[in-house]
C-alpha positions as CSV (number, residue, x, y, z in Angstrom):
1,X,75.6,139.9,152.6
2,X,77.5,142.7,154.4
3,X,80.7,140.5,155.0
4,X,81.0,139.6,151.3
5,X,80.6,143.5,150.4
6,X,83.1,144.4,152.8
7,X,85.5,141.9,151.5
8,X,85.1,143.0,148.0
9,X,85.8,146.6,149.1
10,X,89.0,145.3,150.9
11,X,90.0,143.6,147.8
12,X,89.5,146.5,145.5
13,X,91.5,148.7,147.8
14,X,94.4,146.2,148.0
15,X,94.5,145.8,144.1
16,X,94.8,149.6,143.8
17,X,97.4,149.8,146.5
18,X,101.2,149.7,145.6
19,X,102.9,146.4,146.9
20,X,105.4,148.6,148.7
21,X,102.8,150.2,150.9
22,X,100.9,146.9,151.7
23,X,103.1,146.0,154.7
24,X,102.1,149.2,156.4
25,X,98.5,148.0,156.6
26,X,99.0,144.3,157.4
27,X,98.1,144.6,161.0
28,X,94.8,145.6,159.8
29,X,94.5,143.4,156.9
30,X,95.6,139.9,158.2
31,X,93.5,139.8,161.3
32,X,90.4,140.9,159.4
33,X,90.9,138.3,156.7
34,X,92.0,135.4,159.0
35,X,89.1,135.7,161.2
36,X,86.9,135.0,158.3
37,X,88.4,131.5,157.9
38,X,85.9,130.2,160.2
39,X,82.9,132.1,159.0
40,X,79.6,130.3,158.5
41,X,79.3,131.5,155.1
42,X,81.3,129.5,152.4
43,X,81.5,132.5,150.1
44,X,83.0,134.6,152.9
45,X,85.6,132.0,153.8
46,X,86.7,131.5,150.1
47,X,86.7,135.1,149.6
48,X,88.9,136.0,152.7
49,X,91.4,133.3,151.7
50,X,91.7,134.4,148.1
51,X,92.4,138.0,149.2
52,X,94.8,137.2,151.7
53,X,96.9,134.6,149.7
54,X,96.3,135.7,146.1
55,X,96.1,139.4,146.4
56,X,98.3,140.2,149.4
57,X,100.9,137.3,149.8
58,X,101.4,136.9,146.1
59,X,101.9,140.7,145.6
60,X,104.3,141.0,148.5
61,X,106.3,138.1,147.1
62,X,106.0,138.9,143.5
63,X,105.9,142.7,143.3
64,X,107.0,144.8,140.3
65,X,110.3,145.7,141.9
66,X,111.2,142.0,142.5
67,X,111.9,142.8,146.2
68,X,110.4,140.0,148.0
69,X,108.5,141.3,151.1
70,X,106.9,138.1,152.1
71,X,108.9,138.2,155.3
72,X,106.6,140.9,156.5
73,X,104.1,138.3,157.1
74,X,106.3,136.6,159.8
75,X,104.8,138.2,162.9
76,X,101.3,137.1,161.7
77,X,102.0,133.4,161.4
78,X,100.9,132.5,165.0
79,X,97.5,134.3,164.4
80,X,97.0,132.6,161.0
81,X,97.7,129.0,162.4
82,X,95.4,129.7,165.2
83,X,92.4,130.5,162.8
84,X,93.5,127.8,160.6
85,X,93.6,125.3,163.6
86,X,90.1,126.2,164.6
87,X,88.8,125.7,161.0
88,X,90.6,122.2,160.9
89,X,88.8,121.1,164.0
90,X,85.5,122.8,163.3
91,X,82.3,120.7,163.7
92,X,81.3,122.0,160.3
93,X,82.7,119.6,157.6
94,X,82.9,122.4,155.0
95,X,84.8,124.7,157.3
96,X,87.5,121.8,158.0
97,X,88.2,121.5,154.2
98,X,88.4,125.1,153.6
99,X,90.9,125.1,156.4
100,X,92.9,122.6,154.5
101,X,93.1,125.1,151.5
102,X,94.2,127.9,153.8
103,X,96.8,125.6,155.4
104,X,98.2,124.6,152.1
105,X,98.3,128.1,150.7
106,X,100.1,129.4,153.8
107,X,102.9,126.7,153.3
108,X,103.0,127.4,149.7
109,X,103.6,131.2,150.1
110,X,105.3,131.4,153.4
111,X,106.7,128.0,154.0
112,X,110.3,129.7,154.0
113,X,109.1,131.8,157.0
114,X,108.7,128.7,159.2
115,X,112.2,127.3,158.4
116,X,113.8,130.6,158.8
117,X,112.4,130.9,162.3
118,X,114.4,127.9,163.5
119,X,117.5,129.7,163.1
120,X,116.6,133.2,164.2
121,X,115.9,136.4,162.4
122,X,112.3,136.4,163.5
123,X,109.9,139.2,164.4
124,X,111.0,139.2,167.9
125,X,114.8,138.4,167.3
126,X,114.9,135.2,169.3
127,X,114.1,132.6,166.8
128,X,110.6,132.5,167.9
129,X,107.4,133.6,166.2
130,X,104.9,132.3,168.9
131,X,105.0,132.5,172.6
132,X,107.2,129.5,173.6
133,X,107.2,127.8,170.1
134,X,109.1,128.4,167.0
135,X,107.4,128.3,163.5
136,X,107.8,124.6,163.0
137,X,106.5,123.6,166.2
138,X,103.3,125.7,165.6
139,X,102.8,124.1,162.2
140,X,103.3,120.6,163.7
141,X,100.3,121.3,166.0
142,X,98.0,121.3,162.9
143,X,98.9,117.6,162.2
144,X,96.5,116.3,164.9
145,X,93.6,117.5,162.8
146,X,94.5,115.0,160.0
147,X,93.5,112.0,162.0
148,X,89.9,113.0,161.5
149,X,90.2,114.5,158.1
150,X,91.8,111.7,156.4
151,X,89.3,109.3,157.8
152,X,86.6,111.6,156.5
153,X,87.8,111.7,153.1
154,X,88.5,107.9,152.8
155,X,85.1,107.0,154.2
156,X,87.1,105.3,157.0
157,X,89.2,103.3,154.7
158,X,92.5,104.5,156.3
159,X,91.4,103.2,159.7
160,X,89.9,99.7,158.5
161,X,92.0,96.6,159.4
162,X,95.1,96.1,157.4
163,X,98.5,95.0,157.4
164,X,99.5,98.4,159.2
165,X,97.3,97.7,162.1
166,X,93.6,97.3,163.1
167,X,91.0,99.8,162.6
168,X,88.1,100.7,164.7
169,X,84.5,99.6,164.8
170,X,83.4,102.9,164.2
171,X,85.4,103.0,161.0
172,X,84.1,99.6,159.9
173,X,80.6,100.9,160.5
174,X,81.0,103.9,158.4
175,X,82.2,101.8,155.6
176,X,79.2,99.5,155.9
177,X,76.9,102.6,155.7
178,X,78.8,103.8,152.6
179,X,78.2,100.4,151.1
180,X,74.5,100.4,152.1
181,X,74.1,103.9,150.4
182,X,75.4,102.7,147.1
183,X,73.2,99.8,147.0
184,X,70.2,101.8,147.6
185,X,68.5,103.0,144.4
186,X,66.8,106.1,145.8
187,X,70.3,107.3,147.0
188,X,72.6,106.5,143.9
189,X,72.5,110.0,142.6
190,X,73.2,111.5,145.9
191,X,76.0,109.1,146.6
192,X,77.5,109.9,143.2
193,X,77.6,113.6,144.0
194,X,79.0,113.0,147.5
195,X,81.8,110.9,146.0
196,X,82.9,113.6,143.6
197,X,82.9,116.1,146.5
198,X,84.8,113.7,148.6
199,X,87.4,113.1,145.9
200,X,87.9,116.9,145.6
201,X,88.0,117.2,149.2
202,X,90.5,114.4,149.4
203,X,93.0,116.1,147.1
204,X,92.7,119.2,149.4
205,X,93.5,117.3,152.4
206,X,96.5,115.4,150.9
207,X,98.0,118.6,149.5
208,X,97.8,120.4,152.8
209,X,99.1,117.3,154.7
210,X,102.1,116.8,152.3
211,X,102.9,120.6,152.4
212,X,103.1,120.4,156.3
213,X,105.1,117.3,156.2
214,X,107.4,118.9,153.7
215,X,108.3,121.9,155.9
216,X,108.4,119.9,159.2
217,X,110.7,117.3,158.0
218,X,113.1,119.4,156.3
219,X,113.4,121.5,159.3
220,X,115.5,119.0,161.1
221,X,117.7,117.2,158.6
222,X,119.9,115.8,161.2
223,X,117.2,114.9,163.8
224,X,114.9,112.4,162.6
225,X,113.3,111.7,165.9
226,X,110.0,113.3,165.0
227,X,109.6,111.0,162.1
228,X,110.3,107.9,164.1
229,X,108.4,108.7,167.3
230,X,105.8,111.0,165.9
231,X,103.8,113.7,167.6
232,X,101.9,112.3,170.6
233,X,100.2,115.0,172.5
234,X,97.0,114.4,174.2
235,X,96.4,111.1,172.5
236,X,97.2,112.4,169.1
237,X,98.3,109.9,166.6
238,X,102.0,109.9,165.5
239,X,103.1,111.3,162.3
240,X,104.1,107.6,161.1
241,X,100.3,106.5,161.7
242,X,99.2,109.6,159.7
243,X,101.4,108.6,156.8
244,X,100.1,105.1,156.9
245,X,96.6,106.5,156.7
246,X,97.7,108.5,153.5
247,X,99.2,105.3,151.9
248,X,96.2,103.2,152.6
249,X,93.8,105.9,151.2
250,X,95.5,106.2,147.9
251,X,96.2,102.4,147.4
């Protein structure tokens, strides 16, 4: 389609541009690509993420002159996290998991920018990269999405009754539905395919969750209150509860 063709044209232009000149065009490149993170077309979403993180971020960080220009992305972190957050909370399940890939890639290529923003040197010179919030706080906001994501990929296993606490009736019902599907002869092949997709998605969810925790945990080495109390905003589950979900899912 037209969007895919436009992205291919942007990719070609970026690949034929010297890494030293890319920062001059980030104000045009980043918003154009980030807005496609929530596109209804899977090909467009994946292409935009590949171009931004593989062709732009990687070339900024690993350019031929060994001059790391990755910090030029700092002013765009709030915008990127806004679009990634929209993807993570999307009603479309495929968009949610593509959002996990984008979040993990952002943490992998630019995780140091979140940590640096705690101590200053940010784009606006006051230790902030977003209005009223520093980089780590903005990144922590994405954790609320993993309550649903972890349950999705585990079929509700991370919420069923366990030694860590009681699950929900809804989670138990989902587990029963999965069991019924497995016992249905006319749905076995479909269920097998779904299990494979769910396993791949589970890996993406865990990778992005661990990436976020790695940054948010290391940002406050002397203050562990965030790990003890967790994040409780508008009913969101704490970090500790989310960690329990991960342990339950992989055990």
